[in-house]
N, C-alpha and C positions, 0 to 999 in steps of 0.2 A: 203549768211550768215544764213538764216534760215536753211538749209540744214546742215552747222556746227553744230547748237544749237542741231537739231534734233540727231544727232550723238552723241552728246555730254551726251542729255538726256539719250539715248538709252544705251550708257556705263555705267552711273552711276546707271541706273535699274539692269543691270546684275550685277555690284556688289553689290547694295543693298540686290538683290535676292541671290547671292552667300555667303555673309553674313549671311543672314537669315538661308539657308540652313546649314551652316557650323556651327551656333549657334545652330539649332536644334540636327544638328549630334551629337555636342559634351555634349548637355543635355541628349540625349538618352545615349551615351557613360558613362557618370558619372551616370545615374539611373541604367545602368546596373552595372556598377562598385558598386556602394553603395548597391543595391541588392544582389551583388553575395558576397560582403563582411560581409553580414547581414544574410548570412543565417546558418541554424542550423546546429550544427557540433553533429554527432550523431557516436554512438557506439554500436556493437553489442555482444550480450554473447549466450552464448547457455548451457542448463542446460538438463540431463535427470532423471525424475523421477518416471518412472512408466508410468501409461496412461496419454499422454497427454491433453486429455481433461480437468484432474485437475488441470494441470499446467500452464492453459492459465490464469485462472482470477486473482489469487494471485498477479500476476505479473502486469496485464492490469489495475488494478484499482490502481498503483502507478501513484502518480503525476511525469512526466518525462518519462515514457515508453511510446513511440510512437507506439511499435506494438508486438503483439506476436503472431508467426505463429508455430503451430505444424506441426511436419516433422518427417524424417528419418535420420540417420547418422550412420557411423561407419560401415556400411557392405562391401562386396566386389562388388557389382552389381550397376551398375546406373540406375538411374530413378526408383528406388522401387516403387511399389505400395502397398495399403493395404492388398492384395491377397497374396505377395510374398516378402513381408520385411523380415519377420521372416527367410523364408529360405535363403535369402541373405545375413545374419546376421548384418542385422542393429537394430538398438535401437530406440526406441518413444523417441523424443526429443522437446525440444521447443526452436524457436530463438528468441531474442528479441532484438528489437531494442531502446534505448533509449539515453536520453540525458545527458550525464555526468554531464552538471551545475543544473540540477535538481534533479536528483537521482543519487546515486553512484556504483561502482560496488559492493563495500562493502554492500551497502544497499542489493542489488538483491541478495549477496550470504546469508544475515540474512534471508531473504524470503524464498530461496530454502531450508535452511536446518528444517525451520517450517513446509514443506508441504512433506516431505519423510520419510520413515526409512531407514539411512544410514549404517546400521549395516546387512541390507540384503543383501546377495551376489545373492540370487537366483531371485530376481524379487522385485516387490512391493505389499505386501497385497495379495490380490485376485489372482493378475495375477504374474504368476510363468513364469520364462525362461528368456534366454538371452537379446529379445527385452523389457524387463521391469526393467532391473536392472538400478540405478541410476549412474548418472556421471556428470562431470564438465570440460566443453571442454573449454581451455583457448585460447584465440587469439593472444595474445602477453605475453610478459616476466612479465610486472604488473601483468597482470589479473592471470598469475599463482602464482605470489606470493603473492598476495593476498588470492586467495583458498586455499593456502597450509596455511597461516597463520589464516586463518580463520576456517579451517580444525584441525588443532593444539588447538585453542583456544575451538571449540566445544568440542574436547575430553577432554581435560583439567575441562571444566565445569562440564563434568559428566553429562550432561542433559539424555544421552540414557545408558542401562546399560549394553550395548555390544561395542565393538572397533566399530570405524567406518572405512566400507571399501570402501567406494565410493571412483573411482579412479578421478585424476586430470588428464587429458590426451589432448595432443594438439588437437586443432579444427580440424575437419573432413569435407569434403565437405557435405553440408546440401541439404536435398531433401525436398520441401513441400509437406504435405500430402494434400490429396482431399478435395475440397472445403468444402463438407459434415461434415468434421472435424474440420473445423476452428470455433473458438467461439460456440462449442456446448454447453456452457452451455446457453449461450442467445437463441441458436436454438431449444434447448431440454430441460427446465429447468426442469422440474419433473424428466426424465429418469437421467439427470446429478445427481440430488439431490438423488434419489432412489441411484444408482450407488454407489456416495461416499459414503454412508450411510451403503450400502450391502458388499462394498468392505475390510471395515474394517480399511480404512484411516482414517474418520473422527474419531473412537474411539480410535484410537491408538495414534493420535496427540493429542487430549483432553487430555488424561489420562498423557501423557509424558510433557506436555508445563505446565499441571496443576502442575503436580508436581515440576516441575523445579520453579515456581513460589513460590510455599509455601516453598521450601527450600533457596531462595534466598532472604538475606535481604540486602539492598544496603545502603552505607554508605554515610555520608554526600557528602564528594567528589564526588562520584560516582552519587549522585542526583544531585549534581550542574553540571555535564557533562551532564545528561542525559533531565533536565528540564530546561527550560526557566526560566529568571531572575523573571518572573511574577509567574509561576507554583511553583518554589521555594518558592516564598514569600508566596504565599497562602496555601500551602500544608504544608510547614514545619515550617513557623513561624505564622501560624494563620492569614495571611492576609486577606486582602479583596479586590477586583479587581473592576475599577469603574461601575457603574451601567450603563445600555446602552451602552456600549463600549467594549463588551466582546463578544467571539465567539458564546454562545449559545442561549443568551437570545431570540431570535426570531428564532431560528431554527424551524422547523415544518416537517422535515423529519422522518420518519418511521425509530426506529431503537432503541437502548439502549446506555444508559453513563455507563462508565465504569474507576474504579479509575485509573488515569494517570500514577501513579506509580506503581500499583500492580498490574492493569488489572482486578480487581475484579468487576464483575455485580453490578450496584448501582442502576441505574434507567431506567423506560421506557418512549419511546415517548408518549405511550398509557396512561401514566397516566401525563404529561406534560399539564401546562397550563399558561396564558398568568395573571401573577399576577398583571403587572401595575407597578411592581417594579424595572425593568431592570436588572433583573437577571435570569436563569431556574430557574422555580418553579415546584413542582413536588405534588402530592396528597400524595402519599407513595411510599415507597422503591421498589425496584423488588426484592430483597432478602430480607427480615427483617437481616437475622443473618451477614449481610455485613454491617449494619449500627450499630454504634456505638453514646451514647447522654452523655452529661455531663454539669455541670452546669458551665457556663459562667458568671463571675463576672465583665469582663471588663466595661470599658467605664461607669461607674457608673449605670449601671442598671443588671437585672440577664436576663439572655437568655439561652436558650439550645443549646450547640453546637453540630454539627454533624460530625463525623469522620467516616472513612473506618476502618471494622475491622483488614484485614491484612495487609494493607499499612500504619494505623495508620495517614493517612492524614486529616487534615483539611477541609472540605467541605464545611460548611456553618452553617445556623442555622435552628432551626423547631418553627414555631410558629403555633399557633390555629386558626388562620383567614383564614384559606383555604376552598374551596369546599366540598360540602358535597358527598360522604356518610363520607367522613374522619374527615372534619373539619379540616384538617392540611397542613400546607405550609411549602415544604422541600424548604430552599431558598439558593439554591447551585451555588457556584463559576464557573463559567465556564473554570476557571484555573487548576481546579483540576478533571476535568473531560476529557474524550476521548470518542468521537462518534463512535461507528460503525453500519453502516446502514445494515437495517432488509437485504438485499441482500448479506452482507458480513457476514452475523453471521456464517455460517456453517464453512466458510473456515477460519476465525478467531477463532475458538474454541469455539464459543456460539449458537452451533446448538440447544439447549436445549430450547433456547428462539424463535428460528424461528416460530414455529408453531402458535405462538401470534400474526405473521403480515400475517398469509397466509390468503388469502379472502375465 
């Protein structure tokens, strides 16, 4: 009898262990499926814009861009190097891996046009020859369609004084450049900055896009599409955002603040201070001529309204209870501003202010 009970207990133990193992296996399998289903879906893009050192950072700083790799493409040889890519007919390019749920291919195209002279068929700025020409390499029909639409739009806007010659062509094999070329702007920041400035790229881009901003006056419908509801209410309807519940009231990063509508530089982090009011406050404007003042008699009081000169955006109000040496407090709505960090000033066309943040 005891033997029979012992056999039954052993059998039950095997069943229990088998169930446990089976349960563990199923759990692992479920976890594997869940992990697999939640994996990020990425896409690639490839652009040629002259020296690939200058094409990495503008894309890497975008939210949603996973990686940017400098390399070579378009030639007749395999595995080119920096010493022989030109003789092999290759072009300097960057390959971008991005999350399309966070940044779109169209947005990448918009960034691309702002980095190059697409009217130059012989190279880019100081770098001459086939290896430095511009190009958009599409990986599928949707990218081709978007690239062609974007190119047409740029031509119609008349941003450049010549016709755009940048080709839109099917993607070709990509070969990553040597490691010392990757993230050159991080590894050699001073050389990178001097190269950009000396090559003529920054001067050209600043002039072209500054003129484009001057000549463009957005309609109300355009602004509603471009701005968030709060940004539109503040800048176009003289609204006020909530105190202590806005983007920049406690931002302490070095950089400048520009008009969210026109892009004109308005204030610097070097003049920002905590006024205990819950809004970004500044001792003085960064560029005096970009600020206009008006008498505001709303809400049964008389105040000095602050607006941007070119964008005519409502920014906030000016008070005389600020710290010395100015004694002024420019109390500004975050929704009227866009912050440009010190490290991105050159790439975004505000290089004239970069020196203020150099140690």
